MOPAC internal coordinates of N, CA, C and O (Angstrom, degrees):
PM7 1SCF
backbone

  N    0.0000 0     0.00 0     0.00 0    0    0    0
  C    1.4457 1     0.00 0     0.00 0    1    0    0
  C    1.5170 1   108.61 1     0.00 0    2    1    0
  O    1.2310 1   120.92 1   -51.32 1    3    2    1
  N    1.3012 1   115.85 1   128.68 1    3    2    1
  C    1.4570 1   120.85 1  -179.07 1    5    3    2
  C    1.5226 1   109.64 1   -83.10 1    6    5    3
  O    1.2310 1   121.03 1   -48.50 1    7    6    5
  N    1.2840 1   115.63 1   131.50 1    7    6    5
  C    1.4537 1   121.00 1  -179.63 1    9    7    6
  C    1.5186 1   109.94 1   -85.79 1   10    9    7
  O    1.2310 1   121.20 1   -46.22 1   11   10    9
  N    1.3204 1   115.31 1   133.78 1   11   10    9
  C    1.4618 1   120.39 1   177.67 1   13   11   10
  C    1.5163 1   110.03 1   -77.54 1   14   13   11
  O    1.2310 1   121.57 1   -40.99 1   15   14   13
  N    1.2932 1   114.61 1   139.01 1   15   14   13
  C    1.4607 1   119.23 1   175.66 1   17   15   14
  C    1.5155 1   108.16 1  -123.26 1   18   17   15
  O    1.2310 1   120.74 1   -17.44 1   19   18   17
  N    1.2789 1   116.19 1   162.56 1   19   18   17
  C    1.4652 1   119.83 1   179.86 1   21   19   18
  C    1.5036 1   110.45 1   151.57 1   22   21   19
  O    1.2310 1   121.85 1    13.02 1   23   22   21
  N    1.2987 1   114.06 1  -166.98 1   23   22   21
  C    1.4538 1   119.30 1  -178.70 1   25   23   22
  C    1.5186 1   111.31 1   -72.30 1   26   25   23
  O    1.2310 1   120.49 1   -27.79 1   27   26   25
  N    1.3276 1   116.67 1   152.21 1   27   26   25
  C    1.4649 1   119.93 1   176.25 1   29   27   26
  C    1.5293 1   110.60 1   -61.44 1   30   29   27
  O    1.2310 1   120.41 1   -21.30 1   31   30   29
  N    1.3352 1   116.83 1   158.70 1   31   30   29
  C    1.4638 1   122.25 1  -177.75 1   33   31   30
  C    1.5276 1   112.16 1   -55.08 1   34   33   31
  O    1.2310 1   119.90 1   141.53 1   35   34   33
  N    1.3152 1   117.79 1   -38.47 1   35   34   33
  C    1.4629 1   119.86 1  -179.06 1   37   35   34
  C    1.5238 1   110.97 1   -60.29 1   38   37   35
  O    1.2310 1   120.41 1   139.67 1   39   38   37
  N    1.3233 1   116.83 1   -40.33 1   39   38   37
  C    1.4639 1   120.13 1   178.12 1   41   39   38
  C    1.5211 1   111.48 1   -65.37 1   42   41   39
  O    1.2310 1   120.07 1   141.25 1   43   42   41
  N    1.3258 1   117.48 1   -38.75 1   43   42   41
  C    1.4700 1   120.34 1   178.31 1   45   43   42
  C    1.5132 1   110.70 1   -63.55 1   46   45   43
  O    1.2310 1   119.66 1   139.52 1   47   46   45
  N    1.3359 1   118.26 1   -40.48 1   47   46   45
  C    1.4615 1   120.05 1  -178.35 1   49   47   46
  C    1.5197 1   110.92 1   -66.14 1   50   49   47
  O    1.2310 1   119.83 1   145.34 1   51   50   49
  N    1.3195 1   117.92 1   -34.66 1   51   50   49
  C    1.4587 1   120.33 1   176.56 1   53   51   50
  C    1.5194 1   109.05 1   -63.96 1   54   53   51
  O    1.2310 1   120.11 1   137.71 1   55   54   53
  N    1.3113 1   117.39 1   -42.29 1   55   54   53
  C    1.4608 1   120.92 1   179.08 1   57   55   54
  C    1.5255 1   110.49 1   -62.59 1   58   57   55
  O    1.2310 1   120.08 1   137.08 1   59   58   57
  N    1.3309 1   117.45 1   -42.92 1   59   58   57
  C    1.4626 1   120.81 1   178.49 1   61   59   58
  C    1.5126 1   110.12 1   -61.85 1   62   61   59
  O    1.2310 1   119.56 1   138.15 1   63   62   61
  N    1.3240 1   118.44 1   -41.85 1   63   62   61
  C    1.4650 1   121.16 1   177.42 1   65   63   62
  C    1.5179 1   110.80 1   -54.99 1   66   65   63
  O    1.2310 1   120.47 1   136.89 1   67   66   65
  N    1.3239 1   116.72 1   -43.11 1   67   66   65
  C    1.4621 1   120.00 1  -178.70 1   69   67   66
  C    1.5202 1   111.18 1   -67.18 1   70   69   67
  O    1.2310 1   120.46 1   141.64 1   71   70   69
  N    1.3169 1   116.73 1   -38.36 1   71   70   69
  C    1.4624 1   120.81 1  -178.56 1   73   71   70
  C    1.5177 1   110.91 1   -65.54 1   74   73   71
  O    1.2310 1   119.64 1   136.45 1   75   74   73
  N    1.3360 1   118.29 1   -43.55 1   75   74   73
  C    1.4538 1   120.01 1  -176.28 1   77   75   74
  C    1.5272 1   112.48 1   -90.02 1   78   77   75
  O    1.2310 1   119.39 1   178.25 1   79   78   77
  N    1.3046 1   118.78 1    -1.75 1   79   78   77
  C    1.4510 1   121.09 1   174.03 1   81   79   78
  C    1.5132 1   115.27 1    82.00 1   82   81   79
  O    1.2310 1   119.90 1  -156.09 1   83   82   81
  N    1.3167 1   117.80 1    23.91 1   83   82   81
  C    1.4532 1   120.35 1   177.98 1   85   83   82
  C    1.5210 1   107.42 1   -95.72 1   86   85   83
  O    1.2310 1   120.95 1   -68.15 1   87   86   85
  N    1.3239 1   115.78 1   111.85 1   87   86   85
  C    1.4646 1   120.05 1  -174.03 1   89   87   86
  C    1.5218 1   113.10 1   -87.48 1   90   89   87
  O    1.2310 1   119.95 1   149.61 1   91   90   89
  N    1.3141 1   117.70 1   -30.39 1   91   90   89
  C    1.4495 1   120.50 1  -174.51 1   93   91   90
  C    1.5222 1   113.87 1   -98.91 1   94   93   91
  O    1.2310 1   120.10 1  -172.53 1   95   94   93
  N    1.3459 1   117.42 1     7.47 1   95   94   93
  C    1.4522 1   121.07 1  -179.97 1   97   95   94
  C    1.5180 1   114.05 1    79.92 1   98   97   95
  O    1.2310 1   120.33 1  -173.88 1   99   98   97
  N    1.3287 1   116.98 1     6.12 1   99   98   97
  C    1.4576 1   121.01 1   179.99 1  101   99   98
  C    1.5236 1   110.29 1  -109.06 1  102  101   99
  O    1.2310 1   120.78 1   -53.95 1  103  102  101
  N    1.3174 1   116.11 1   126.05 1  103  102  101
  C    1.4643 1   120.55 1   178.35 1  105  103  102
  C    1.5235 1   110.84 1   -79.43 1  106  105  103
  O    1.2310 1   120.28 1   146.66 1  107  106  105
  N    1.3245 1   117.08 1   -33.34 1  107  106  105
  C    1.4618 1   122.27 1  -179.83 1  109  107  106
  C    1.5177 1   109.05 1  -133.03 1  110  109  107
  O    1.2310 1   121.06 1   -47.10 1  111  110  109
  N    1.3321 1   115.57 1   132.90 1  111  110  109
  C    1.4653 1   120.52 1   172.69 1  113  111  110
  C    1.5177 1   108.63 1  -134.60 1  114  113  111
  O    1.2310 1   120.42 1   -35.67 1  115  114  113
  N    1.3095 1   116.80 1   144.33 1  115  114  113
  C    1.4583 1   121.69 1   169.46 1  117  115  114
  C    1.5168 1   108.51 1  -138.72 1  118  117  115
  O    1.2310 1   121.47 1   -30.86 1  119  118  117
  N    1.3121 1   114.78 1   149.14 1  119  118  117
  C    1.4613 1   121.76 1   176.18 1  121  119  118
  C    1.5147 1   108.26 1  -132.79 1  122  121  119
  O    1.2310 1   120.87 1   -64.02 1  123  122  121
  N    1.3039 1   115.95 1   115.98 1  123  122  121
  C    1.4646 1   124.84 1   179.76 1  125  123  122
  C    1.5364 1   112.45 1    48.27 1  126  125  123
  O    1.2310 1   120.54 1  -138.73 1  127  126  125
  N    1.3226 1   116.57 1    41.27 1  127  126  125
  C    1.4613 1   121.93 1  -179.65 1  129  127  126
  C    1.5323 1   109.16 1   -68.13 1  130  129  127
  O    1.2310 1   121.31 1   -54.76 1  131  130  129
  N    1.3249 1   115.10 1   125.24 1  131  130  129
  C    1.4608 1   121.74 1  -174.69 1  133  131  130
  C    1.5180 1   109.87 1  -135.81 1  134  133  131
  O    1.2310 1   120.72 1   -37.88 1  135  134  133
  N    1.3345 1   116.22 1   142.12 1  135  134  133
  C    1.4617 1   121.30 1   174.09 1  137  135  134
  C    1.5232 1   108.64 1  -136.60 1  138  137  135
  O    1.2310 1   121.63 1   -52.55 1  139  138  137
  N    1.3194 1   114.49 1   127.45 1  139  138  137
  C    1.4674 1   122.29 1   176.30 1  141  139  138
  C    1.5187 1   108.54 1  -117.88 1  142  141  139
  O    1.2310 1   120.98 1   -36.51 1  143  142  141
  N    1.3044 1   115.73 1   143.49 1  143  142  141
  C    1.4562 1   122.99 1   169.95 1  145  143  142
  C    1.5221 1   105.52 1  -117.85 1  146  145  143
  O    1.2310 1   120.50 1   -82.41 1  147  146  145
  N    1.3299 1   116.65 1    97.59 1  147  146  145
  C    1.4577 1   120.34 1  -172.85 1  149  147  146
  C    1.5215 1   109.12 1    64.68 1  150  149  147
  O    1.2310 1   120.46 1    53.87 1  151  150  149
  N    1.3183 1   116.73 1  -126.13 1  151  150  149
  C    1.4698 1   121.41 1   178.26 1  153  151  150
  C    1.5299 1   112.68 1   -85.27 1  154  153  151
  O    1.2310 1   120.59 1   167.40 1  155  154  153
  N    1.3382 1   116.47 1   -12.60 1  155  154  153
  C    1.4698 1   121.30 1  -177.50 1  157  155  154
  C    1.5273 1   110.54 1   -81.14 1  158  157  155
  O    1.2310 1   120.14 1   -55.81 1  159  158  157
  N    1.3277 1   117.35 1   124.19 1  159  158  157
  C    1.4582 1   122.35 1   175.58 1  161  159  158
  C    1.5220 1   107.82 1   -91.67 1  162  161  159
  O    1.2310 1   120.54 1   -66.50 1  163  162  161
  N    1.3345 1   116.57 1   113.50 1  163  162  161
  C    1.4664 1   120.84 1  -179.41 1  165  163  162
  C    1.5267 1   111.27 1   -88.45 1  166  165  163
  O    1.2310 1   120.41 1   141.77 1  167  166  165
  N    1.3233 1   116.82 1   -38.23 1  167  166  165
  C    1.4671 1   123.07 1   179.18 1  169  167  166
  C    1.5209 1   106.41 1  -135.61 1  170  169  167
  O    1.2310 1   120.59 1   -50.35 1  171  170  169
  N    1.3149 1   116.48 1   129.65 1  171  170  169
  C    1.4622 1   120.44 1  -173.64 1  173  171  170
  C    1.5261 1   112.19 1  -122.92 1  174  173  171
  O    1.2310 1   120.74 1   -81.79 1  175  174  173
  N    1.3294 1   116.18 1    98.21 1  175  174  173
  C    1.4619 1   121.75 1   169.46 1  177  175  174
  C    1.5135 1   115.92 1    62.25 1  178  177  175
  O    1.2310 1   119.63 1  -132.73 1  179  178  177
  N    1.3182 1   118.30 1    47.27 1  179  178  177
  C    1.4689 1   120.80 1  -178.17 1  181  179  178
  C    1.5267 1   111.04 1   -77.84 1  182  181  179
  O    1.2310 1   120.80 1   -49.38 1  183  182  181
  N    1.3209 1   116.08 1   130.62 1  183  182  181
  C    1.4640 1   123.72 1   172.07 1  185  183  182
  C    1.5304 1   107.01 1  -112.38 1  186  185  183
  O    1.2310 1   120.68 1   -62.24 1  187  186  185
  N    1.3369 1   116.30 1   117.76 1  187  186  185
  C    1.4593 1   121.36 1   179.75 1  189  187  186
  C    1.5192 1   110.61 1  -124.31 1  190  189  187
  O    1.2310 1   120.77 1   -28.82 1  191  190  189
  N    1.3020 1   116.13 1   151.18 1  191  190  189
  C    1.4523 1   123.19 1   168.92 1  193  191  190
  C    1.5154 1   107.71 1  -145.44 1  194  193  191
  O    1.2310 1   120.38 1   -79.30 1  195  194  193
  N    1.3372 1   116.88 1   100.70 1  195  194  193
  C    1.4641 1   121.09 1  -177.13 1  197  195  194
  C    1.5252 1   108.53 1  -106.03 1  198  197  195
  O    1.2310 1   119.67 1   -63.00 1  199  198  197
  N    1.3315 1   118.24 1   117.00 1  199  198  197
  C    1.4549 1   121.55 1  -176.94 1  201  199  198
  C    1.5315 1   113.11 1   -64.08 1  202  201  199
  O    1.2310 1   121.28 1   -31.07 1  203  202  201
  N    1.3047 1   115.15 1   148.93 1  203  202  201
  C    1.4601 1   121.71 1   175.28 1  205  203  202
  C    1.5222 1   109.67 1   -58.15 1  206  205  203
  O    1.2310 1   120.44 1   -42.32 1  207  206  205
  N    1.3220 1   116.77 1   137.68 1  207  206  205
  C    1.4540 1   122.05 1   178.44 1  209  207  206
  C    1.5095 1   114.24 1    87.68 1  210  209  207
  O    1.2310 1   119.79 1   179.78 1  211  210  209
  N    1.3129 1   118.01 1    -0.22 1  211  210  209
  C    1.4584 1   122.39 1  -178.61 1  213  211  210
  C    1.5156 1   110.40 1   -88.99 1  214  213  211
  O    1.2310 1   120.62 1   -42.18 1  215  214  213
  N    1.3178 1   116.41 1   137.82 1  215  214  213
  C    1.4540 1   121.39 1   169.35 1  217  215  214
  C    1.5234 1   105.58 1   -94.21 1  218  217  215
  O    1.2310 1   121.07 1   -56.39 1  219  218  217
  N    1.3177 1   115.56 1   123.61 1  219  218  217
  C    1.4639 1   119.81 1  -171.95 1  221  219  218
  C    1.5172 1   110.22 1  -124.16 1  222  221  219
  O    1.2310 1   120.40 1   -41.05 1  223  222  221
  N    1.3068 1   116.83 1   138.95 1  223  222  221
  C    1.4600 1   122.13 1   173.63 1  225  223  222
  C    1.5105 1   109.18 1  -127.91 1  226  225  223
  O    1.2310 1   120.80 1   -33.78 1  227  226  225
  N    1.3103 1   116.07 1   146.22 1  227  226  225
  C    1.4655 1   121.17 1   176.48 1  229  227  226
  C    1.5196 1   107.75 1   -99.11 1  230  229  227
  O    1.2310 1   120.70 1   -52.98 1  231  230  229
  N    1.3165 1   116.27 1   127.02 1  231  230  229
  C    1.4475 1   121.93 1  -179.13 1  233  231  230
  C    1.5130 1   108.27 1  -124.51 1  234  233  231
  O    1.2310 1   120.85 1   -45.36 1  235  234  233
  N    1.3153 1   115.98 1   134.64 1  235  234  233
  C    1.4571 1   120.09 1   178.48 1  237  235  234
  C    1.5138 1   110.48 1   172.73 1  238  237  235
  O    1.2310 1   120.96 1    -7.45 1  239  238  237
  N    1.3183 1   115.77 1   172.55 1  239  238  237
  C    1.4642 1   119.61 1  -178.38 1  241  239  238
  C    1.5300 1   111.78 1   -70.40 1  242  241  239
  O    1.2310 1   120.95 1   -17.57 1  243  242  241
  N    1.3242 1   115.79 1   162.43 1  243  242  241
  C    1.4560 1   120.55 1   175.17 1  245  243  242
  C    1.5284 1   109.45 1   -55.95 1  246  245  243
  O    1.2310 1   121.00 1   -41.86 1  247  246  245
  N    1.3215 1   115.70 1   138.14 1  247  246  245
  C    1.4570 1   120.37 1   178.25 1  249  247  246
  C    1.5166 1   114.44 1    84.63 1  250  249  247
  O    1.2310 1   119.74 1  -173.98 1  251  250  249
  N    1.3239 1   118.11 1     6.02 1  251  250  249
  C    1.4648 1   121.02 1  -177.82 1  253  251  250
  C    1.5297 1   113.26 1   -78.83 1  254  253  251
  O    1.2310 1   120.04 1   166.36 1  255  254  253
  N    1.3447 1   117.52 1   -13.64 1  255  254  253
  C    1.4616 1   120.17 1   179.28 1  257  255  254
  C    1.5123 1   114.86 1   102.57 1  258  257  255
  O    1.2310 1   120.17 1  -168.73 1  259  258  257
  N    1.3237 1   117.27 1    11.27 1  259  258  257
  C    1.4652 1   120.46 1  -178.08 1  261  259  258
  C    1.5275 1   111.83 1   -63.05 1  262  261  259
  O    1.2310 1   120.29 1   126.58 1  263  262  261
  N    1.3187 1   117.05 1   -53.42 1  263  262  261
  C    1.4618 1   120.97 1  -178.54 1  265  263  262
  C    1.5157 1   111.10 1   -65.16 1  266  265  263
  O    1.2310 1   120.02 1   139.78 1  267  266  265
  N    1.3031 1   117.57 1   -40.22 1  267  266  265
  C    1.4666 1   121.22 1   178.67 1  269  267  266
  C    1.5222 1   110.63 1   -61.08 1  270  269  267
  O    1.2310 1   120.14 1   138.56 1  271  270  269
  N    1.3234 1   117.34 1   -41.44 1  271  270  269
  C    1.4656 1   120.76 1   178.80 1  273  271  270
  C    1.5234 1   110.78 1   -63.36 1  274  273  271
  O    1.2310 1   120.08 1   133.41 1  275  274  273
  N    1.3264 1   117.45 1   -46.59 1  275  274  273
  C    1.4661 1   120.81 1   178.65 1  277  275  274
  C    1.5187 1   110.38 1   -61.07 1  278  277  275
  O    1.2310 1   120.15 1   137.78 1  279  278  277
  N    1.3081 1   117.31 1   -42.22 1  279  278  277
  C    1.4705 1   120.36 1   179.23 1  281  279  278
  C    1.5143 1   111.55 1   -62.65 1  282  281  279
  O    1.2310 1   119.94 1   143.33 1  283  282  281
  N    1.3165 1   117.72 1   -36.67 1  283  282  281
  C    1.4762 1   119.83 1   175.23 1  285  283  282
  C    1.5208 1   110.54 1   -66.17 1  286  285  283
  O    1.2310 1   120.17 1   136.82 1  287  286  285
  N    1.3393 1   117.28 1   -43.18 1  287  286  285
  C    1.4620 1   120.73 1  -179.56 1  289  287  286
  C    1.5273 1   111.71 1   -63.45 1  290  289  287
  O    1.2310 1   120.23 1   148.39 1  291  290  289
  N    1.3331 1   117.16 1   -31.61 1  291  290  289
  C    1.4630 1   120.97 1  -179.54 1  293  291  290
  C    1.5256 1   113.11 1   -88.16 1  294  293  291
  O    1.2310 1   120.29 1   177.62 1  295  294  293
  N    1.3224 1   117.05 1    -2.38 1  295  294  293
  C    1.4634 1   120.11 1   179.28 1  297  295  294
  C    1.5118 1   113.80 1    79.00 1  298  297  295
  O    1.2310 1   119.82 1  -165.74 1  299  298  297
  N    1.3259 1   117.95 1    14.26 1  299  298  297
  C    1.4566 1   121.04 1   179.25 1  301  299  298
  C    1.5186 1   112.22 1   -77.53 1  302  301  299
  O    1.2310 1   120.64 1   151.16 1  303  302  301
  N    1.3314 1   116.38 1   -28.84 1  303  302  301
  C    1.4630 1   122.52 1   172.51 1  305  303  302
  C    1.5217 1   107.71 1  -137.40 1  306  305  303
  O    1.2310 1   120.69 1   -25.64 1  307  306  305
  N    1.3175 1   116.28 1   154.36 1  307  306  305
  C    1.4706 1   120.87 1  -179.97 1  309  307  306
  C    1.5247 1   110.69 1   -93.79 1  310  309  307
  O    1.2310 1   120.78 1   -40.10 1  311  310  309
  N    1.3276 1   116.11 1   139.90 1  311  310  309
  C    1.4623 1   118.70 1   174.58 1  313  311  310
  C    1.5327 1   110.17 1   -64.74 1  314  313  311
  O    1.2310 1   120.77 1   -30.26 1  315  314  313
  N    1.3145 1   116.13 1   149.74 1  315  314  313
  C    1.4556 1   120.87 1   172.64 1  317  315  314
  C    1.5177 1   109.73 1   -71.17 1  318  317  315
  O    1.2310 1   121.08 1   140.60 1  319  318  317
  N    1.3403 1   115.54 1   -39.40 1  319  318  317
  C    1.4599 1   121.09 1   176.83 1  321  319  318
  C    1.5214 1   108.98 1  -156.21 1  322  321  319
  O    1.2310 1   121.19 1    -9.81 1  323  322  321
  N    1.3124 1   115.34 1   170.19 1  323  322  321
  C    1.4545 1   121.56 1  -178.66 1  325  323  322
  C    1.5165 1   111.29 1    95.47 1  326  325  323
  O    1.2310 1   121.47 1    -5.91 1  327  326  325
  N    1.3283 1   114.78 1   174.09 1  327  326  325
  C    1.4574 1   120.94 1  -178.05 1  329  327  326
  C    1.5211 1   109.60 1  -134.43 1  330  329  327
  O    1.2310 1   121.28 1   -11.64 1  331  330  329
  N    1.3221 1   115.16 1   168.36 1  331  330  329
  C    1.4430 1   119.67 1   176.55 1  333  331  330
  C    1.5128 1   111.44 1  -172.07 1  334  333  331
  O    1.2310 1   121.51 1   -12.95 1  335  334  333
  N    1.3270 1   114.72 1   167.05 1  335  334  333
  C    1.4586 1   121.25 1   176.19 1  337  335  334
  C    1.5212 1   108.73 1  -138.46 1  338  337  335
  O    1.2310 1   121.47 1   -29.20 1  339  338  337
  N    1.3280 1   114.80 1   150.80 1  339  338  337
  C    1.4576 1   122.23 1   171.05 1  341  339  338
  C    1.5219 1   106.29 1  -129.93 1  342  341  339
  O    1.2310 1   120.48 1   -58.42 1  343  342  341
  N    1.3218 1   116.68 1   121.58 1  343  342  341
  C    1.4638 1   122.93 1  -177.47 1  345  343  342
  C    1.5266 1   112.04 1    53.43 1  346  345  343
  O    1.2310 1   120.96 1  -143.62 1  347  346  345
  N    1.3226 1   115.76 1    36.38 1  347  346  345
  C    1.4618 1   121.45 1   176.78 1  349  347  346
  C    1.5164 1   114.98 1    84.74 1  350  349  347
  O    1.2310 1   119.99 1   178.55 1  351  350  349
  N    1.3250 1   117.63 1    -1.45 1  351  350  349
  C    1.4641 1   121.75 1  -179.78 1  353  351  350
  C    1.5228 1   109.85 1  -106.25 1  354  353  351
  O    1.2310 1   119.80 1   -35.96 1  355  354  353
  N    1.3292 1   118.00 1   144.04 1  355  354  353
  C    1.4697 1   119.91 1  -179.18 1  357  355  354
  C    1.5273 1   111.54 1   -68.59 1  358  357  355
  O    1.2310 1   120.97 1   -27.92 1  359  358  357
  N    1.3160 1   115.75 1   152.08 1  359  358  357
  C    1.4568 1   121.10 1   178.04 1  361  359  358
  C    1.5272 1   111.55 1   -59.27 1  362  361  359
  O    1.2310 1   120.27 1   158.09 1  363  362  361
  N    1.3019 1   117.09 1   -21.91 1  363  362  361
  C    1.4666 1   121.46 1   179.62 1  365  363  362
  C    1.5256 1   112.55 1   -73.87 1  366  365  363
  O    1.2310 1   119.65 1   172.97 1  367  366  365
  N    1.3429 1   118.27 1    -7.03 1  367  366  365
  C    1.4654 1   122.28 1  -179.65 1  369  367  366
  C    1.5271 1   110.81 1  -130.25 1  370  369  367
  O    1.2310 1   120.08 1  -116.93 1  371  370  369
  N    1.3442 1   117.45 1    63.07 1  371  370  369
  C    1.4660 1   119.41 1  -176.18 1  373  371  370
  C    1.5235 1   113.92 1   -63.50 1  374  373  371
  O    1.2310 1   119.48 1   154.84 1  375  374  373
  N    1.3107 1   118.59 1   -25.16 1  375  374  373
  C    1.4752 1   120.27 1   178.94 1  377  375  374
  C    1.5273 1   111.27 1   -60.61 1  378  377  375
  O    1.2310 1   120.20 1   155.26 1  379  378  377
  N    1.3264 1   117.23 1   -24.74 1  379  378  377
  C    1.4638 1   121.56 1  -178.74 1  381  379  378
  C    1.5265 1   112.59 1   -72.83 1  382  381  379
  O    1.2310 1   119.81 1   157.73 1  383  382  381
  N    1.3338 1   117.97 1   -22.27 1  383  382  381
  C    1.4641 1   119.22 1  -176.11 1  385  383  382
  C    1.5249 1   114.92 1  -126.05 1  386  385  383
  O    1.2310 1   119.02 1   167.00 1  387  386  385
  N    1.3090 1   119.47 1   -13.00 1  387  386  385
  C    1.4673 1   120.07 1  -174.59 1  389  387  386
  C    1.5192 1   113.49 1   -61.42 1  390  389  387
  O    1.2310 1   119.38 1   152.24 1  391  390  389
  N    1.3137 1   118.79 1   -27.76 1  391  390  389
  C    1.4566 1   121.16 1   177.28 1  393  391  390
  C    1.5172 1   113.43 1   -70.07 1  394  393  391
  O    1.2310 1   120.26 1   169.89 1  395  394  393
  N    1.3254 1   117.10 1   -10.11 1  395  394  393
  C    1.4686 1   121.39 1  -176.72 1  397  395  394
  C    1.5218 1   113.79 1  -114.14 1  398  397  395
  O    1.2310 1   119.77 1  -176.06 1  399  398  397
  N    1.3264 1   118.05 1     3.94 1  399  398  397
  C    1.4648 1   120.51 1  -178.04 1  401  399  398
  C    1.5262 1   110.29 1  -125.12 1  402  401  399
  O    1.2310 1   121.26 1   -17.60 1  403  402  401
  N    1.3031 1   115.19 1   162.40 1  403  402  401
  C    1.4568 1   121.48 1   174.33 1  405  403  402
  C    1.5091 1   108.93 1  -140.75 1  406  405  403
  O    1.2310 1   120.81 1   -31.45 1  407  406  405
  N    1.3230 1   116.06 1   148.55 1  407  406  405
  C    1.4585 1   120.09 1  -179.74 1  409  407  406
  C    1.5134 1   109.43 1  -152.21 1  410  409  407
  O    1.2310 1   121.24 1   -33.24 1  411  410  409
  N    1.3121 1   115.24 1   146.76 1  411  410  409
  C    1.4535 1   121.86 1   171.98 1  413  411  410
  C    1.5175 1   105.37 1  -118.79 1  414  413  411
  O    1.2310 1   121.13 1   -72.07 1  415  414  413
  N    1.3271 1   115.45 1   107.93 1  415  414  413
  C    1.4732 1   119.16 1  -173.66 1  417  415  414
  C    1.5192 1   110.48 1   -82.44 1  418  417  415
  O    1.2310 1   119.60 1   122.17 1  419  418  417
  N    1.3249 1   118.36 1   -57.83 1  419  418  417
  C    1.4528 1   122.12 1  -178.99 1  421  419  418
  C    1.5203 1   109.73 1  -147.84 1  422  421  419
  O    1.2310 1   121.15 1   -31.35 1  423  422  421
  N    1.2872 1   115.41 1   148.65 1  423  422  421
  C    1.4613 1   120.53 1   173.43 1  425  423  422
  C    1.5276 1   106.57 1  -125.38 1  426  425  423
  O    1.2310 1   121.08 1   -56.27 1  427  426  425
  N    1.3083 1   115.55 1   123.73 1  427  426  425
  C    1.4601 1   120.43 1   177.64 1  429  427  426
  C    1.5164 1   108.16 1  -104.13 1  430  429  427
  O    1.2310 1   120.41 1   -55.76 1  431  430  429
  N    1.3077 1   116.81 1   124.24 1  431  430  429
  C    1.4642 1   121.40 1   178.99 1  433  431  430
  C    1.5183 1   109.24 1  -102.14 1  434  433  431
  O    1.2310 1   121.38 1   -42.42 1  435  434  433
  N    1.3076 1   114.96 1   137.58 1  435  434  433
  C    1.4741 1   119.63 1   179.60 1  437  435  434
  C    1.5081 1   109.23 1  -112.09 1  438  437  435
  O    1.2310 1   120.10 1   180.00 1  439  438  437

């Protein structure tokens, strides 16, 4: 078996950060991200900082805002207020990052 040689993993992650344009080491950021549907508050002021290279899952009870938050991050719905970035691009420009992300929102089994 041939042993792989090269730079340590930390060096590779720095290189990936430069390629995807993430300057602060965070792949996802949100500041006071909020979504309302009429009078119903689905997501209330979420502040996130997810480091580049992290596999992240949202865990919580039904109605906690997990799916709504993911949908905002993917540009499927617009936040009522707040800001955020994905791979260094603002949530207002999902076309700039959607080719570089993947998500599984819900699976319905029949």
